[in-house]
N, CA, C, O and the ligand as a Tripos MOL2 file, in Angstrom:
@<TRIPOS>MOLECULE
protein
  249   247    63     0     0
PROTEIN
NO_CHARGES

@<TRIPOS>ATOM
      1 N         199.6290  171.1590 -101.1040 N.3       1 MET1
      2 CA        201.1940  171.4280 -101.1980 C.3       1 MET1
      3 C         201.7550  170.4590 -102.3400 C.2       1 MET1
      4 O         201.6700  169.2340 -102.2540 O.2       1 MET1
      5 N         202.2310  171.0080 -103.2200 N.am      2 THR2
      6 CA        202.6870  170.1560 -104.3860 C.3       2 THR2
      7 C         204.2800  169.9540 -104.3540 C.2       2 THR2
      8 O         204.9450  170.9710 -104.1590 O.2       2 THR2
      9 N         204.8790  168.8640 -104.5080 N.am      3 PRO3
     10 CA        206.1850  168.8390 -104.5280 C.3       3 PRO3
     11 C         206.6290  169.1760 -106.0070 C.2       3 PRO3
     12 O         205.9430  168.9070 -106.9930 O.2       3 PRO3
     13 N         207.8390  169.7860 -106.0370 N.am      4 PRO4
     14 CA        208.3830  170.1160 -107.2350 C.3       4 PRO4
     15 C         208.7030  168.9370 -108.1630 C.2       4 PRO4
     16 O         209.1140  167.8770 -107.6920 O.2       4 PRO4
     17 N         208.5260  169.1080 -109.4320 N.am      5 GLN5
     18 CA        208.8400  167.9060 -110.3690 C.3       5 GLN5
     19 C         209.4710  168.5110 -111.6450 C.2       5 GLN5
     20 O         209.2010  169.5880 -112.1760 O.2       5 GLN5
     21 N         210.2430  167.7090 -111.9620 N.am      6 THR6
     22 CA        211.1880  168.0570 -113.2860 C.3       6 THR6
     23 C         210.5740  167.1080 -114.3770 C.2       6 THR6
     24 O         210.2500  165.9580 -114.0780 O.2       6 THR6
     25 N         210.4200  167.6050 -115.6430 N.am      7 GLU7
     26 CA        209.9760  166.7490 -116.6850 C.3       7 GLU7
     27 C         211.1140  166.1710 -117.4330 C.2       7 GLU7
     28 O         210.8590  165.5170 -118.4440 O.2       7 GLU7
     29 N         212.3440  166.3350 -117.0540 N.am      8 GLU8
     30 CA        213.4900  165.8880 -117.7610 C.3       8 GLU8
     31 C         213.6050  164.2940 -117.7940 C.2       8 GLU8
     32 O         214.0010  163.6710 -118.7790 O.2       8 GLU8
     33 N         213.2400  163.7660 -116.6880 N.am      9 ALA9
     34 CA        213.1190  162.3240 -116.6000 C.3       9 ALA9
     35 C         212.2680  161.7500 -117.7810 C.2       9 ALA9
     36 O         212.5590  160.6790 -118.3130 O.2       9 ALA9
     37 N         211.2650  162.4710 -118.1430 N.am     10 ASN10
     38 CA        210.2100  161.8530 -119.0120 C.3      10 ASN10
     39 C         210.6020  162.1090 -120.5370 C.2      10 ASN10
     40 O         209.7440  161.8380 -121.3780 O.2      10 ASN10
     41 N         211.8600  162.6220 -120.9660 N.am     11 ALA11
     42 CA        212.2240  163.0180 -122.1150 C.3      11 ALA11
     43 C         212.4690  161.5940 -122.9000 C.2      11 ALA11
     44 O         213.3010  160.7920 -122.4740 O.2      11 ALA11
     45 N         211.7650  161.3620 -123.9570 N.am     12 PRO12
     46 CA        211.5400  159.8160 -124.4930 C.3      12 PRO12
     47 C         212.8810  159.8130 -125.5290 C.2      12 PRO12
     48 O         213.3740  158.7140 -125.7840 O.2      12 PRO12
     49 N         213.4140  160.8950 -126.0640 N.am     13 LEU13
     50 CA        214.5630  160.8990 -126.8720 C.3      13 LEU13
     51 C         215.9640  161.0840 -126.2530 C.2      13 LEU13
     52 O         216.0910  161.8190 -125.2730 O.2      13 LEU13
     53 N         216.9580  160.4790 -126.7610 N.am     14 PRO14
     54 CA        218.1850  160.7570 -126.1830 C.3      14 PRO14
     55 C         218.9570  161.8870 -127.0040 C.2      14 PRO14
     56 O         218.7750  162.1000 -128.2030 O.2      14 PRO14
     57 N         219.8040  162.5500 -126.2190 N.am     15 PRO15
     58 CA        220.3520  163.8310 -126.7620 C.3      15 PRO15
     59 C         221.0430  163.5520 -128.1130 C.2      15 PRO15
     60 O         221.7750  162.5990 -128.3780 O.2      15 PRO15
     61 N         220.7120  164.4510 -128.8230 N.am     16 HIS16
     62 CA        221.3600  164.3610 -130.2200 C.3      16 HIS16
     63 C         222.9620  164.4390 -130.1080 C.2      16 HIS16
     64 O         223.4990  165.2010 -129.3040 O.2      16 HIS16
     65 N         223.6120  163.6870 -130.8790 N.am     17 LYS17
     66 CA        225.0850  163.4240 -130.7140 C.3      17 LYS17
     67 C         225.6560  164.7600 -131.7490 C.2      17 LYS17
     68 O         225.0950  165.1850 -132.7590 O.2      17 LYS17
     69 N         226.6990  165.1510 -131.2460 N.am     18 THR18
     70 CA        227.3640  166.2600 -132.1140 C.3      18 THR18
     71 C         228.6820  165.6870 -132.6890 C.2      18 THR18
     72 O         229.5100  165.2250 -131.9040 O.2      18 THR18
     73 N         228.9130  165.6950 -134.0040 N.am     19 ILE19
     74 CA        230.2230  165.2350 -134.6230 C.3      19 ILE19
     75 C         230.9080  166.4200 -135.2370 C.2      19 ILE19
     76 O         230.2720  167.2430 -135.8950 O.2      19 ILE19
     77 N         231.9830  166.5000 -135.0630 N.am     20 TYR20
     78 CA        232.9020  167.4460 -135.4680 C.3      20 TYR20
     79 C         233.6800  166.9980 -136.7880 C.2      20 TYR20
     80 O         234.3290  165.9530 -136.7970 O.2      20 TYR20
     81 N         233.5930  167.7870 -137.8440 N.am     21 VAL21
     82 CA        234.1530  167.2360 -139.0610 C.3      21 VAL21
     83 C         235.1210  168.1590 -139.6250 C.2      21 VAL21
     84 O         235.1740  169.2740 -139.1060 O.2      21 VAL21
     85 N         235.9530  167.8770 -140.6660 N.am     22 GLU22
     86 CA        236.9920  168.7260 -141.0920 C.3      22 GLU22
     87 C         236.6780  168.8530 -142.6170 C.2      22 GLU22
     88 O         237.5140  169.4620 -143.2860 O.2      22 GLU22
     89 N         235.6050  168.3660 -143.2320 N.am     23 THR23
     90 CA        235.3800  168.5040 -144.6830 C.3      23 THR23
     91 C         234.1430  169.0850 -144.7840 C.2      23 THR23
     92 O         233.4320  169.3070 -143.8030 O.2      23 THR23
     93 N         233.7800  169.4020 -146.1670 N.am     24 GLU24
     94 CA        232.5810  170.1510 -146.5570 C.3      24 GLU24
     95 C         231.5370  168.9030 -146.6660 C.2      24 GLU24
     96 O         230.3440  169.1700 -146.5160 O.2      24 GLU24
     97 N         231.8850  167.6820 -146.8950 N.am     25 ARG25
     98 CA        230.9830  166.4290 -146.9700 C.3      25 ARG25
     99 C         231.2170  165.6550 -146.0920 C.2      25 ARG25
    100 O         232.3690  165.3040 -145.8370 O.2      25 ARG25
    101 N         229.9550  165.1360 -145.3100 N.am     26 VAL26
    102 CA        230.2180  164.3410 -144.2190 C.3      26 VAL26
    103 C         229.3810  163.0710 -144.5530 C.2      26 VAL26
    104 O         228.4620  163.1550 -145.3660 O.2      26 VAL26
    105 N         229.6800  161.9170 -143.9490 N.am     27 CYS27
    106 CA        228.9750  160.6460 -144.3000 C.3      27 CYS27
    107 C         228.6390  160.1930 -142.8710 C.2      27 CYS27
    108 O         229.4850  160.2170 -141.9770 O.2      27 CYS27
    109 N         227.1380  159.7010 -142.6510 N.am     28 CYS28
    110 CA        226.7700  159.1860 -141.5450 C.3      28 CYS28
    111 C         225.8410  157.7500 -141.7650 C.2      28 CYS28
    112 O         224.9450  157.5600 -142.5870 O.2      28 CYS28
    113 N         226.3120  156.9470 -140.8730 N.am     29 ASP29
    114 CA        225.7600  155.6400 -141.0240 C.3      29 ASP29
    115 C         225.0000  155.3710 -139.6510 C.2      29 ASP29
    116 O         224.7100  154.1930 -139.4460 O.2      29 ASP29
    117 N         224.7330  156.0600 -138.9350 N.am     30 GLY30
    118 CA        224.1410  155.8570 -137.4280 C.3      30 GLY30
    119 C         225.0690  155.3320 -136.5760 C.2      30 GLY30
    120 O         224.7220  154.9990 -135.4430 O.2      30 GLY30
    121 N         226.2010  155.2080 -136.9490 N.am     31 GLY31
    122 CA        227.3110  154.7900 -135.9570 C.3      31 GLY31
    123 C         227.0300  153.3760 -135.4290 C.2      31 GLY31
    124 O         227.7220  153.0730 -134.4570 O.2      31 GLY31
    125 N         226.1970  152.4780 -135.8440 N.am     32 GLY32
    126 CA        225.8760  151.0590 -135.5380 C.3      32 GLY32
    127 C         224.8090  151.0440 -134.6390 C.2      32 GLY32
    128 O         223.9510  150.1830 -134.8320 O.2      32 GLY32
    129 N         224.6570  151.9100 -133.5750 N.am     33 GLU33
    130 CA        223.6460  151.6820 -132.5860 C.3      33 GLU33
    131 C         222.2250  151.8630 -132.9930 C.2      33 GLU33
    132 O         221.3210  151.1070 -132.6360 O.2      33 GLU33
    133 N         222.0600  153.0080 -133.8340 N.am     34 LEU34
    134 CA        220.8300  153.2660 -134.3310 C.3      34 LEU34
    135 C         220.6130  152.7750 -136.0100 C.2      34 LEU34
    136 O         219.5740  152.7810 -136.6700 O.2      34 LEU34
    137 N         221.9140  152.3830 -136.3850 N.am     35 GLY35
    138 CA        222.0410  151.8330 -137.8220 C.3      35 GLY35
    139 C         220.9550  152.4510 -138.6900 C.2      35 GLY35
    140 O         219.7430  152.4090 -138.4790 O.2      35 GLY35
    141 N         221.5420  152.9860 -139.6210 N.am     36 HIS36
    142 CA        220.7570  153.4130 -141.0050 C.3      36 HIS36
    143 C         221.6110  153.3440 -142.1160 C.2      36 HIS36
    144 O         222.8340  153.3300 -141.9780 O.2      36 HIS36
    145 N         220.9870  153.2950 -143.3360 N.am     37 PRO37
    146 CA        221.7640  153.3750 -144.5560 C.3      37 PRO37
    147 C         222.9180  154.5870 -144.6730 C.2      37 PRO37
    148 O         222.6890  155.7290 -144.2730 O.2      37 PRO37
    149 N         224.0510  154.2250 -145.2100 N.am     38 ARG38
    150 CA        225.0250  155.2800 -145.0970 C.3      38 ARG38
    151 C         224.4120  156.4850 -146.1190 C.2      38 ARG38
    152 O         223.7950  156.1980 -147.1450 O.2      38 ARG38
    153 N         224.6530  157.7680 -145.7190 N.am     39 VAL39
    154 CA        223.9350  158.7380 -146.3270 C.3      39 VAL39
    155 C         225.3010  159.9790 -146.3380 C.2      39 VAL39
    156 O         226.1720  160.0290 -145.4690 O.2      39 VAL39
    157 N         225.2280  160.6850 -147.2540 N.am     40 TYR40
    158 CA        226.1230  161.8180 -147.2270 C.3      40 TYR40
    159 C         225.4310  163.3630 -147.2810 C.2      40 TYR40
    160 O         224.3590  163.6530 -147.8120 O.2      40 TYR40
    161 N         226.1840  164.0950 -146.7090 N.am     41 TYR41
    162 CA        225.6190  165.5270 -146.5020 C.3      41 TYR41
    163 C         226.5090  166.4270 -146.6480 C.2      41 TYR41
    164 O         227.6350  166.2870 -146.1720 O.2      41 TYR41
    165 N         226.0920  167.6230 -147.4150 N.am     42 ASP42
    166 CA        227.0540  168.7480 -147.5980 C.3      42 ASP42
    167 C         226.7750  169.7970 -146.5830 C.2      42 ASP42
    168 O         225.6340  170.2240 -146.4050 O.2      42 ASP42
    169 N         227.7740  170.2000 -145.9380 N.am     43 LEU43
    170 CA        227.4600  171.3400 -144.7910 C.3      43 LEU43
    171 C         227.0050  172.4130 -145.3310 C.2      43 LEU43
    172 O         227.4970  172.7770 -146.3990 O.2      43 LEU43
    173 N         225.9340  173.1860 -144.7030 N.am     44 ASP44
    174 CA        225.3930  174.4750 -145.1070 C.3      44 ASP44
    175 C         226.2920  175.5440 -144.9450 C.2      44 ASP44
    176 O         227.4100  175.3330 -144.4750 O.2      44 ASP44
    177 N         225.8990  176.7570 -145.3090 N.am     45 GLU45
    178 CA        226.8280  177.9060 -145.1900 C.3      45 GLU45
    179 C         227.2550  178.2400 -143.7960 C.2      45 GLU45
    180 O         228.2380  178.9410 -143.5530 O.2      45 GLU45
    181 N         226.5220  177.7390 -142.9440 N.am     46 ASN46
    182 CA        227.2910  177.7290 -141.5450 C.3      46 ASN46
    183 C         227.9200  176.8180 -140.9590 C.2      46 ASN46
    184 O         228.1450  176.8190 -139.7480 O.2      46 ASN46
    185 N         228.3720  175.6890 -141.9810 N.am     47 GLY47
    186 CA        229.2020  174.6960 -141.6360 C.3      47 GLY47
    187 C         228.5910  173.7670 -140.8370 C.2      47 GLY47
    188 O         229.2520  173.2330 -139.9470 O.2      47 GLY47
    189 N         227.2530  173.4390 -141.0320 N.am     48 GLU48
    190 CA        226.6040  172.4960 -140.1610 C.3      48 GLU48
    191 C         225.6220  171.5340 -141.0110 C.2      48 GLU48
    192 O         225.2260  171.9370 -142.1050 O.2      48 GLU48
    193 N         225.2950  170.4970 -140.6140 N.am     49 ALA49
    194 CA        224.3280  169.6160 -141.2640 C.3      49 ALA49
    195 C         223.6100  168.6590 -140.2100 C.2      49 ALA49
    196 O         224.1440  168.3720 -139.1380 O.2      49 ALA49
    197 N         222.4560  168.2230 -140.5680 N.am     50 HIS50
    198 CA        221.7360  167.3940 -139.5750 C.3      50 HIS50
    199 C         221.4530  166.0260 -140.4290 C.2      50 HIS50
    200 O         221.2180  166.0040 -141.6370 O.2      50 HIS50
    201 N         221.5150  165.0210 -139.6630 N.am     51 CYS51
    202 CA        221.1800  163.5430 -140.4080 C.3      51 CYS51
    203 C         219.7710  163.3710 -140.0870 C.2      51 CYS51
    204 O         219.2650  163.4670 -138.9690 O.2      51 CYS51
    205 N         219.1170  163.0730 -141.3310 N.am     52 PHE52
    206 CA        217.5770  162.9140 -141.3690 C.3      52 PHE52
    207 C         217.3890  161.5860 -140.5280 C.2      52 PHE52
    208 O         216.3890  161.4150 -139.8310 O.2      52 PHE52
    209 N         218.3170  160.7380 -140.6240 N.am     53 TYR53
    210 CA        217.9580  159.5190 -139.9450 C.3      53 TYR53
    211 C         218.0600  159.5980 -138.5080 C.2      53 TYR53
    212 O         217.0640  159.3420 -137.8320 O.2      53 TYR53
    213 N         219.2840  159.9630 -137.8960 N.am     54 CYS54
    214 CA        219.4960  159.7580 -136.7080 C.3      54 CYS54
    215 C         219.7150  161.1960 -135.9870 C.2      54 CYS54
    216 O         220.1950  161.2160 -134.8530 O.2      54 CYS54
    217 N         219.4100  162.2280 -136.5560 N.am     55 CYS55
    218 CA        219.4780  163.4400 -136.0970 C.3      55 CYS55
    219 C         220.8730  163.9800 -135.5540 C.2      55 CYS55
    220 O         221.0140  164.9840 -134.8550 O.2      55 CYS55
    221 N         221.8370  163.1640 -135.9860 N.am     56 ALA56
    222 CA        223.2630  163.5840 -135.6470 C.3      56 ALA56
    223 C         223.5390  165.0340 -136.1270 C.2      56 ALA56
    224 O         223.1020  165.4100 -137.2140 O.2      56 ALA56
    225 N         224.2420  165.8270 -135.3430 N.am     57 HIS57
    226 CA        224.5450  167.1410 -135.7840 C.3      57 HIS57
    227 C         226.0200  167.3940 -135.9670 C.2      57 HIS57
    228 O         226.8370  167.3640 -135.0470 O.2      57 HIS57
    229 N         226.3050  167.6560 -137.2890 N.am     58 PHE58
    230 CA        227.6720  167.7390 -137.8820 C.3      58 PHE58
    231 C         227.9810  169.3210 -137.7970 C.2      58 PHE58
    232 O         227.2090  170.2130 -138.1490 O.2      58 PHE58
    233 N         229.0740  169.4550 -137.3370 N.am     59 ILE59
    234 CA        229.7000  170.9970 -137.0450 C.3      59 ILE59
    235 C         231.1880  170.8130 -137.6620 C.2      59 ILE59
    236 O         232.0140  169.9410 -137.3940 O.2      59 ILE59
    237 N         231.2820  171.9140 -138.5810 N.am     60 ARG60
    238 CA        232.8250  171.9060 -139.1830 C.3      60 ARG60
    239 C         233.7310  172.5370 -138.1100 C.2      60 ARG60
    240 O         233.4960  173.6260 -137.5870 O.2      60 ARG60
    241 N         234.7150  171.8080 -137.8500 N.am     61 LYS61
    242 CA        235.8790  172.4650 -137.2800 C.3      61 LYS61
    243 C         236.5120  173.7190 -137.7910 C.2      61 LYS61
    244 O         236.7860  173.8850 -138.9790 O.2      61 LYS61
    245 N         236.7410  174.6270 -136.8150 N.am     62 THR62
    246 CA        237.4330  175.8180 -137.3100 C.3      62 THR62
    247 C         238.7930  175.9570 -136.7070 C.2      62 THR62
    248 O         239.5110  176.9070 -137.0170 O.2      62 THR62
    249 ZN        222.7900  159.5390 -139.2060 Zn       63 ZN63
@<TRIPOS>BOND
     1     1     2 1
     2     2     3 1
     3     3     4 2
     4     3     5 am
     5     5     6 1
     6     6     7 1
     7     7     8 2
     8     7     9 am
     9     9    10 1
    10    10    11 1
    11    11    12 2
    12    11    13 am
    13    13    14 1
    14    14    15 1
    15    15    16 2
    16    15    17 am
    17    17    18 1
    18    18    19 1
    19    19    20 2
    20    19    21 am
    21    21    22 1
    22    22    23 1
    23    23    24 2
    24    23    25 am
    25    25    26 1
    26    26    27 1
    27    27    28 2
    28    27    29 am
    29    29    30 1
    30    30    31 1
    31    31    32 2
    32    31    33 am
    33    33    34 1
    34    34    35 1
    35    35    36 2
    36    35    37 am
    37    37    38 1
    38    38    39 1
    39    39    40 2
    40    39    41 am
    41    41    42 1
    42    42    43 1
    43    43    44 2
    44    43    45 am
    45    45    46 1
    46    46    47 1
    47    47    48 2
    48    47    49 am
    49    49    50 1
    50    50    51 1
    51    51    52 2
    52    51    53 am
    53    53    54 1
    54    54    55 1
    55    55    56 2
    56    55    57 am
    57    57    58 1
    58    58    59 1
    59    59    60 2
    60    59    61 am
    61    61    62 1
    62    62    63 1
    63    63    64 2
    64    63    65 am
    65    65    66 1
    66    66    67 1
    67    67    68 2
    68    67    69 am
    69    69    70 1
    70    70    71 1
    71    71    72 2
    72    71    73 am
    73    73    74 1
    74    74    75 1
    75    75    76 2
    76    75    77 am
    77    77    78 1
    78    78    79 1
    79    79    80 2
    80    79    81 am
    81    81    82 1
    82    82    83 1
    83    83    84 2
    84    83    85 am
    85    85    86 1
    86    86    87 1
    87    87    88 2
    88    87    89 am
    89    89    90 1
    90    90    91 1
    91    91    92 2
    92    91    93 am
    93    93    94 1
    94    94    95 1
    95    95    96 2
    96    95    97 am
    97    97    98 1
    98    98    99 1
    99    99   100 2
   100    99   101 am
   101   101   102 1
   102   102   103 1
   103   103   104 2
   104   103   105 am
   105   105   106 1
   106   106   107 1
   107   107   108 2
   108   107   109 am
   109   109   110 1
   110   110   111 1
   111   111   112 2
   112   111   113 am
   113   113   114 1
   114   114   115 1
   115   115   116 2
   116   115   117 am
   117   117   118 1
   118   118   119 1
   119   119   120 2
   120   119   121 am
   121   121   122 1
   122   122   123 1
   123   123   124 2
   124   123   125 am
   125   125   126 1
   126   126   127 1
   127   127   128 2
   128   127   129 am
   129   129   130 1
   130   130   131 1
   131   131   132 2
   132   131   133 am
   133   133   134 1
   134   134   135 1
   135   135   136 2
   136   135   137 am
   137   137   138 1
   138   138   139 1
   139   139   140 2
   140   139   141 am
   141   141   142 1
   142   142   143 1
   143   143   144 2
   144   143   145 am
   145   145   146 1
   146   146   147 1
   147   147   148 2
   148   147   149 am
   149   149   150 1
   150   150   151 1
   151   151   152 2
   152   151   153 am
   153   153   154 1
   154   154   155 1
   155   155   156 2
   156   155   157 am
   157   157   158 1
   158   158   159 1
   159   159   160 2
   160   159   161 am
   161   161   162 1
   162   162   163 1
   163   163   164 2
   164   163   165 am
   165   165   166 1
   166   166   167 1
   167   167   168 2
   168   167   169 am
   169   169   170 1
   170   170   171 1
   171   171   172 2
   172   171   173 am
   173   173   174 1
   174   174   175 1
   175   175   176 2
   176   175   177 am
   177   177   178 1
   178   178   179 1
   179   179   180 2
   180   179   181 am
   181   181   182 1
   182   182   183 1
   183   183   184 2
   184   183   185 am
   185   185   186 1
   186   186   187 1
   187   187   188 2
   188   187   189 am
   189   189   190 1
   190   190   191 1
   191   191   192 2
   192   191   193 am
   193   193   194 1
   194   194   195 1
   195   195   196 2
   196   195   197 am
   197   197   198 1
   198   198   199 1
   199   199   200 2
   200   199   201 am
   201   201   202 1
   202   202   203 1
   203   203   204 2
   204   203   205 am
   205   205   206 1
   206   206   207 1
   207   207   208 2
   208   207   209 am
   209   209   210 1
   210   210   211 1
   211   211   212 2
   212   211   213 am
   213   213   214 1
   214   214   215 1
   215   215   216 2
   216   215   217 am
   217   217   218 1
   218   218   219 1
   219   219   220 2
   220   219   221 am
   221   221   222 1
   222   222   223 1
   223   223   224 2
   224   223   225 am
   225   225   226 1
   226   226   227 1
   227   227   228 2
   228   227   229 am
   229   229   230 1
   230   230   231 1
   231   231   232 2
   232   231   233 am
   233   233   234 1
   234   234   235 1
   235   235   236 2
   236   235   237 am
   237   237   238 1
   238   238   239 1
   239   239   240 2
   240   239   241 am
   241   241   242 1
   242   242   243 1
   243   243   244 2
   244   243   245 am
   245   245   246 1
   246   246   247 1
   247   247   248 2
@<TRIPOS>SUBSTRUCTURE
     1 MET1         2 RESIDUE 1 A MET
     2 THR2         6 RESIDUE 1 A THR
     3 PRO3        10 RESIDUE 1 A PRO
     4 PRO4        14 RESIDUE 1 A PRO
     5 GLN5        18 RESIDUE 1 A GLN
     6 THR6        22 RESIDUE 1 A THR
     7 GLU7        26 RESIDUE 1 A GLU
     8 GLU8        30 RESIDUE 1 A GLU
     9 ALA9        34 RESIDUE 1 A ALA
    10 ASN10       38 RESIDUE 1 A ASN
    11 ALA11       42 RESIDUE 1 A ALA
    12 PRO12       46 RESIDUE 1 A PRO
    13 LEU13       50 RESIDUE 1 A LEU
    14 PRO14       54 RESIDUE 1 A PRO
    15 PRO15       58 RESIDUE 1 A PRO
    16 HIS16       62 RESIDUE 1 A HIS
    17 LYS17       66 RESIDUE 1 A LYS
    18 THR18       70 RESIDUE 1 A THR
    19 ILE19       74 RESIDUE 1 A ILE
    20 TYR20       78 RESIDUE 1 A TYR
    21 VAL21       82 RESIDUE 1 A VAL
    22 GLU22       86 RESIDUE 1 A GLU
    23 THR23       90 RESIDUE 1 A THR
    24 GLU24       94 RESIDUE 1 A GLU
    25 ARG25       98 RESIDUE 1 A ARG
    26 VAL26      102 RESIDUE 1 A VAL
    27 CYS27      106 RESIDUE 1 A CYS
    28 CYS28      110 RESIDUE 1 A CYS
    29 ASP29      114 RESIDUE 1 A ASP
    30 GLY30      118 RESIDUE 1 A GLY
    31 GLY31      122 RESIDUE 1 A GLY
    32 GLY32      126 RESIDUE 1 A GLY
    33 GLU33      130 RESIDUE 1 A GLU
    34 LEU34      134 RESIDUE 1 A LEU
    35 GLY35      138 RESIDUE 1 A GLY
    36 HIS36      142 RESIDUE 1 A HIS
    37 PRO37      146 RESIDUE 1 A PRO
    38 ARG38      150 RESIDUE 1 A ARG
    39 VAL39      154 RESIDUE 1 A VAL
    40 TYR40      158 RESIDUE 1 A TYR
    41 TYR41      162 RESIDUE 1 A TYR
    42 ASP42      166 RESIDUE 1 A ASP
    43 LEU43      170 RESIDUE 1 A LEU
    44 ASP44      174 RESIDUE 1 A ASP
    45 GLU45      178 RESIDUE 1 A GLU
    46 ASN46      182 RESIDUE 1 A ASN
    47 GLY47      186 RESIDUE 1 A GLY
    48 GLU48      190 RESIDUE 1 A GLU
    49 ALA49      194 RESIDUE 1 A ALA
    50 HIS50      198 RESIDUE 1 A HIS
    51 CYS51      202 RESIDUE 1 A CYS
    52 PHE52      206 RESIDUE 1 A PHE
    53 TYR53      210 RESIDUE 1 A TYR
    54 CYS54      214 RESIDUE 1 A CYS
    55 CYS55      218 RESIDUE 1 A CYS
    56 ALA56      222 RESIDUE 1 A ALA
    57 HIS57      226 RESIDUE 1 A HIS
    58 PHE58      230 RESIDUE 1 A PHE
    59 ILE59      234 RESIDUE 1 A ILE
    60 ARG60      238 RESIDUE 1 A ARG
    61 LYS61      242 RESIDUE 1 A LYS
    62 THR62      246 RESIDUE 1 A THR
    63 ZN63       249 GROUP 0 **** ****
């Protein structure tokens, strides 16, 4: 008899944060906690962008 288990507790990465923006170009510096050099991204045709450093997900407000 095997007790049910979930693997969610073993997830090593924190959930990616989502940041809503109102401009075509966004700036990310990791927000201090994860800290990385300031970088700029242009939103794609879907109005989204991902930070290569901290995986922040930018979404354009509609
Ligand atoms: Zn970032």
